PADOFI-703114 format. One record per atom (N, C-alpha, C, O): residue in three letters; atom name; x, y, z. Coordinates in nm, 4 decimals. Last residue first. Layout:
% PADOFI-703114
+--------+-------+----------+----------+----------+
| residu | atome |        u |        v |        w |
+--------+-------+----------+----------+----------+
|    ala |    CA |        X |        Y |        Z |
...
+--------+-------+----------+----------+----------+
% end
This chain:
% PADOFI-703114
+--------+-------+----------+----------+----------+
| residu | atome |        u |        v |        w |
+--------+-------+----------+----------+----------+
|    unk |     N |   7.2376 |  11.7053 |  12.5297 |
|    unk |    CA |   7.2811 |  11.7564 |  12.6609 |
|    unk |     C |   7.2400 |  11.9002 |  12.6810 |
|    unk |     O |   7.2685 |  11.9585 |  12.7855 |
|    unk |     N |   7.1860 |  11.6250 |  12.2771 |
|    unk |    CA |   7.0780 |  11.6090 |  12.3742 |
|    unk |     C |   7.1138 |  11.6649 |  12.5113 |
|    unk |     O |   7.0284 |  11.6710 |  12.5998 |
|    unk |     N |   7.4222 |  11.6667 |  12.1421 |
|    unk |    CA |   7.3044 |  11.7401 |  12.0973 |
|    unk |     C |   7.1912 |  11.7321 |  12.1995 |
|    unk |     O |   7.1089 |  11.8233 |  12.2074 |
|    unk |     N |   7.5968 |  11.4868 |  12.2538 |
|    unk |    CA |   7.6194 |  11.6290 |  12.2787 |
|    unk |     C |   7.4965 |  11.7107 |  12.2420 |
|    unk |     O |   7.4695 |  11.8133 |  12.3044 |
|    unk |     N |   7.4900 |  11.2490 |  12.1528 |
|    unk |    CA |   7.4971 |  11.2699 |  12.2976 |
|    unk |     C |   7.5144 |  11.4182 |  12.3306 |
|    unk |     O |   7.4533 |  11.4687 |  12.4248 |
|    unk |     N |   7.5269 |  11.2758 |  11.8782 |
|    unk |    CA |   7.3910 |  11.2703 |  11.9319 |
|    unk |     C |   7.3904 |  11.2975 |  12.0818 |
|    unk |     O |   7.2990 |  11.3628 |  12.1323 |
|    unk |     N |   7.7866 |  11.5159 |  11.8013 |
|    unk |    CA |   7.7394 |  11.3803 |  11.8306 |
|    unk |     C |   7.5986 |  11.3868 |  11.8884 |
|    unk |     O |   7.5563 |  11.4899 |  11.9407 |
|    unk |     N |   7.7903 |  11.7507 |  11.5353 |
|    unk |    CA |   7.7872 |  11.7229 |  11.6795 |
|    unk |     C |   7.7320 |  11.5832 |  11.7038 |
|    unk |     O |   7.6410 |  11.5385 |  11.6340 |
|    unk |     N |   7.9975 |  11.6883 |  11.2533 |
|    unk |    CA |   7.8632 |  11.6969 |  11.3111 |
|    unk |     C |   7.8721 |  11.6759 |  11.4616 |
|    unk |     O |   7.9508 |  11.5944 |  11.5097 |
|    unk |     N |   8.2509 |  11.6271 |  11.1708 |
|    unk |    CA |   8.2255 |  11.7648 |  11.2130 |
|    unk |     C |   8.0874 |  11.7836 |  11.2730 |
|    unk |     O |   8.0622 |  11.8852 |  11.3377 |
|    unk |     N |   8.2441 |  11.3677 |  11.0853 |
|    unk |    CA |   8.3289 |  11.3980 |  11.2009 |
|    unk |     C |   8.3038 |  11.5387 |  11.2539 |
|    unk |     O |   8.3325 |  11.5666 |  11.3704 |
|    unk |     N |   8.0807 |  11.3879 |  10.8610 |
|    unk |    CA |   8.0320 |  11.3145 |  10.9780 |
|    unk |     C |   8.1144 |  11.3482 |  11.1020 |
|    unk |     O |   8.0599 |  11.3565 |  11.2120 |
|    unk |     N |   8.2576 |  11.5269 |  10.6920 |
|    unk |    CA |   8.1306 |  11.5875 |  10.7310 |
|    unk |     C |   8.0759 |  11.5206 |  10.8565 |
|    unk |     O |   8.0298 |  11.5886 |  10.9482 |
|    unk |     N |   8.4558 |  11.3309 |  10.6621 |
|    unk |    CA |   8.4888 |  11.4588 |  10.7242 |
|    unk |     C |   8.3630 |  11.5291 |  10.7723 |
|    unk |     O |   8.3615 |  11.5851 |  10.8819 |
|    unk |     N |   8.3113 |  11.1276 |  10.5328 |
|    unk |    CA |   8.3740 |  11.1019 |  10.6627 |
|    unk |     C |   8.4075 |  11.2323 |  10.7349 |
|    unk |     O |   8.3892 |  11.2423 |  10.8562 |
|    unk |     N |   8.2325 |  11.2602 |  10.2946 |
|    unk |    CA |   8.1326 |  11.2040 |  10.3862 |
|    unk |     C |   8.1910 |  11.1827 |  10.5256 |
|    unk |     O |   8.1271 |  11.2160 |  10.6254 |
|    unk |     N |   8.4841 |  11.3226 |  10.1844 |
|    unk |    CA |   8.3895 |  11.4292 |  10.2179 |
|    unk |     C |   8.2866 |  11.3793 |  10.3184 |
|    unk |     O |   8.2566 |  11.4478 |  10.4161 |
|    unk |     N |   8.5895 |  11.0662 |  10.1436 |
|    unk |    CA |   8.6576 |  11.1599 |  10.2319 |
|    unk |     C |   8.5639 |  11.2719 |  10.2763 |
|    unk |     O |   8.5646 |  11.3113 |  10.3929 |
|    unk |     N |   8.4066 |  10.9575 |   9.9614 |
|    unk |    CA |   8.4335 |  10.8890 |  10.0887 |
|    unk |     C |   8.4969 |  10.9846 |  10.1896 |
|    unk |     O |   8.4616 |  10.9834 |  10.3075 |
|    unk |     N |   8.4239 |  11.1478 |   9.7453 |
|    unk |    CA |   8.3009 |  11.1291 |   9.8224 |
|    unk |     C |   8.3252 |  11.0621 |   9.9573 |
|    unk |     O |   8.2696 |  11.1059 |  10.0580 |
|    unk |     N |   8.6147 |  11.2127 |   9.5638 |
|    unk |    CA |   8.6456 |  11.2399 |   9.7041 |
|    unk |     C |   8.5275 |  11.2129 |   9.7963 |
|    unk |     O |   8.5305 |  11.2512 |   9.9132 |
|    unk |     N |   8.7220 |  11.1727 |   9.2760 |
|    unk |    CA |   8.6252 |  11.0951 |   9.3536 |
|    unk |     C |   8.6603 |  11.1052 |   9.5021 |
|    unk |     O |   8.7267 |  11.0179 |   9.5579 |
|    unk |     N |   8.9174 |  11.2939 |   9.1221 |
|    unk |    CA |   8.8138 |  11.3772 |   9.1817 |
|    unk |     C |   8.7097 |  11.3031 |   9.2627 |
|    unk |     O |   8.6168 |  11.3655 |   9.3139 |
|    unk |     N |   9.1343 |  11.1569 |   9.0409 |
|    unk |    CA |   9.0384 |  11.1928 |   8.9358 |
|    unk |     C |   8.9205 |  11.2721 |   8.9906 |
|    unk |     O |   8.8329 |  11.3134 |   8.9146 |
|    unk |     N |   9.2501 |  11.0978 |   9.2810 |
|    unk |    CA |   9.3146 |  11.2008 |   9.1990 |
|    unk |     C |   9.2263 |  11.2445 |   9.0829 |
|    unk |     O |   9.2407 |  11.3556 |   9.0318 |
|    unk |     N |   9.0751 |  10.8917 |   9.3529 |
|    unk |    CA |   9.0805 |  11.0136 |   9.4331 |
|    unk |     C |   9.1430 |  11.1266 |   9.3520 |
|    unk |     O |   9.0934 |  11.2392 |   9.3544 |
|    unk |     N |   9.1377 |  10.6993 |   9.1599 |
|    unk |    CA |   9.0037 |  10.7566 |   9.1636 |
|    unk |     C |   9.0013 |  10.8878 |   9.2420 |
|    unk |     O |   8.9341 |  10.9832 |   9.2027 |
|    unk |     N |   9.4075 |  10.6447 |   9.2326 |
|    unk |    CA |   9.3720 |  10.6933 |   9.0995 |
|    unk |     C |   9.2367 |  10.7606 |   9.0965 |
|    unk |     O |   9.2216 |  10.8674 |   9.0373 |
|    unk |     N |   9.3856 |  10.5454 |   9.4992 |
|    unk |    CA |   9.4545 |  10.6710 |   9.4702 |
|    unk |     C |   9.4146 |  10.7283 |   9.3352 |
|    unk |     O |   9.3903 |  10.8485 |   9.3241 |
|    unk |     N |   9.2470 |  10.3688 |   9.6748 |
|    unk |    CA |   9.1949 |  10.4042 |   9.5428 |
|    unk |     C |   9.2551 |  10.5383 |   9.4997 |
|    unk |     O |   9.1826 |  10.6325 |   9.4679 |
|    unk |     N |   9.2652 |  10.2899 |   9.9353 |
|    unk |    CA |   9.3618 |  10.2340 |   9.8400 |
|    unk |     C |   9.3123 |  10.2548 |   9.6973 |
|    unk |     O |   9.3325 |  10.1702 |   9.6102 |
|    unk |     N |   9.2377 |  10.5126 |  10.2047 |
|    unk |    CA |   9.1770 |  10.4540 |  10.0857 |
|    unk |     C |   9.2883 |  10.4036 |   9.9949 |
|    unk |     O |   9.3923 |  10.4677 |   9.9803 |
|    unk |     N |   9.1810 |  10.5887 |  10.5407 |
|    unk |    CA |   9.2768 |  10.5444 |  10.4402 |
|    unk |     C |   9.2021 |  10.4772 |  10.3273 |
|    unk |     O |   9.1137 |  10.3946 |  10.3505 |
|    unk |     N |   9.1098 |  10.8301 |  10.7839 |
|    unk |    CA |   9.0574 |  10.7468 |  10.6752 |
|    unk |     C |   9.1685 |  10.7152 |  10.5761 |
|    unk |     O |   9.2413 |  10.8045 |  10.5327 |
|    unk |     N |   9.1435 |  11.0083 |  10.9960 |
|    unk |    CA |   9.1954 |  10.8726 |  11.0072 |
|    unk |     C |   9.1442 |  10.7781 |  10.9007 |
|    unk |     O |   9.1359 |  10.6575 |  10.9241 |
|    unk |     N |   9.0839 |  11.2711 |  10.9807 |
|    unk |    CA |   8.9736 |  11.1810 |  11.0150 |
|    unk |     C |   9.0177 |  11.0362 |  11.0251 |
|    unk |     O |   8.9372 |  10.9496 |  11.0594 |
|    unk |     N |   9.3256 |  11.3944 |  10.9294 |
|    unk |    CA |   9.2289 |  11.4623 |  11.0159 |
|    unk |     C |   9.1230 |  11.3663 |  11.0664 |
|    unk |     O |   9.0771 |  11.3774 |  11.1801 |
|    unk |     N |   9.4642 |  11.2437 |  10.7464 |
|    unk |    CA |   9.5056 |  11.2350 |  10.8863 |
|    unk |     C |   9.4097 |  11.3050 |  10.9812 |
|    unk |     O |   9.4116 |  11.2783 |  11.1013 |
|    unk |     N |   9.3832 |  11.0444 |  10.4940 |
|    unk |    CA |   9.3458 |  11.1751 |  10.5474 |
|    unk |     C |   9.3681 |  11.1681 |  10.6977 |
|    unk |     O |   9.2987 |  11.0947 |  10.7679 |
|    unk |     N |   9.5757 |  10.8751 |  10.2629 |
|    unk |    CA |   9.5333 |  10.8792 |  10.4021 |
|    unk |     C |   9.5023 |  11.0226 |  10.4392 |
|    unk |     O |   9.5844 |  11.1121 |  10.4188 |
|    unk |     N |   9.5812 |  10.6703 |   9.9841 |
|    unk |    CA |   9.5604 |  10.8068 |  10.0308 |
|    unk |     C |   9.5137 |  10.7977 |  10.1752 |
|    unk |     O |   9.4223 |  10.7213 |  10.2065 |
|    unk |     N |   9.7767 |  10.4528 |   9.7788 |
|    unk |    CA |   9.7064 |  10.4798 |   9.9044 |
|    unk |     C |   9.6969 |  10.6291 |   9.9309 |
|    unk |     O |   9.7903 |  10.7048 |   9.9044 |
|    unk |     N |   9.9394 |  10.2976 |   9.6124 |
|    unk |    CA |   9.8100 |  10.3467 |   9.5632 |
|    unk |     C |   9.7184 |  10.3820 |   9.6806 |
|    unk |     O |   9.6004 |  10.3469 |   9.6825 |
|    unk |     N |  10.1933 |  10.2469 |   9.6940 |
|    unk |    CA |  10.0891 |  10.1590 |   9.7482 |
|    unk |     C |   9.9496 |  10.1951 |   9.6981 |
|    unk |     O |   9.8518 |  10.1311 |   9.7365 |
|    unk |     N |  10.3263 |  10.4479 |   9.5500 |
|    unk |    CA |  10.3748 |  10.3096 |   9.5433 |
|    unk |     C |  10.2675 |  10.2105 |   9.5891 |
|    unk |     O |  10.2524 |  10.1033 |   9.5306 |
|    unk |     N |  10.2011 |  10.6849 |   9.6257 |
|    unk |    CA |  10.1804 |  10.6329 |   9.4908 |
|    unk |     C |  10.2225 |  10.4870 |   9.4789 |
|    unk |     O |  10.1604 |  10.4106 |   9.4051 |
|    unk |     N |  10.0433 |  10.8118 |   9.8786 |
|    unk |    CA |  10.1491 |  10.7138 |   9.8606 |
|    unk |     C |  10.1255 |  10.6442 |   9.7272 |
|    unk |     O |  10.0408 |  10.5555 |   9.7166 |
|    unk |     N |   9.9720 |  11.1075 |  10.0219 |
|    unk |    CA |   9.9487 |  11.0347 |   9.8972 |
|    unk |     C |  10.0674 |  10.9420 |   9.8759 |
|    unk |     O |  10.1799 |  10.9884 |   9.8571 |
|    unk |     N |   9.8207 |  11.2258 |  10.3094 |
|    unk |    CA |   9.9404 |  11.1642 |  10.2540 |
|    unk |     C |   9.8997 |  11.0859 |  10.1307 |
|    unk |     O |   9.8048 |  11.0076 |  10.1341 |
|    unk |     N |   9.6781 |  11.5309 |  10.4326 |
|    unk |    CA |   9.6694 |  11.4039 |  10.3604 |
|    unk |     C |   9.8072 |  11.3581 |  10.3167 |
|    unk |     O |   9.8971 |  11.4382 |  10.2908 |
|    unk |     N |   9.7664 |  11.7199 |  10.6317 |
|    unk |    CA |   9.6256 |  11.6851 |  10.6129 |
|    unk |     C |   9.6117 |  11.5495 |  10.5458 |
|    unk |     O |   9.5411 |  11.4623 |  10.5963 |
|    unk |     N |   9.9829 |  11.8379 |  10.8700 |
|    unk |    CA |   9.9710 |  11.7461 |  10.7574 |
|    unk |     C |   9.8244 |  11.7041 |  10.7491 |
|    unk |     O |   9.7661 |  11.6585 |  10.8475 |
+--------+-------+----------+----------+----------+
% end
């Protein structure tokens, strides 16, 4: 399961990164910037791993 869309609560949850947004309408209109930014950040190597 990648995302859950809860129309009753106007909520979207991305289970890969643990991000929940209560802007379902905007997300369905294509405003995925918060999710893209969080997913991109989660895929970057951490600073600690980069210096090891």
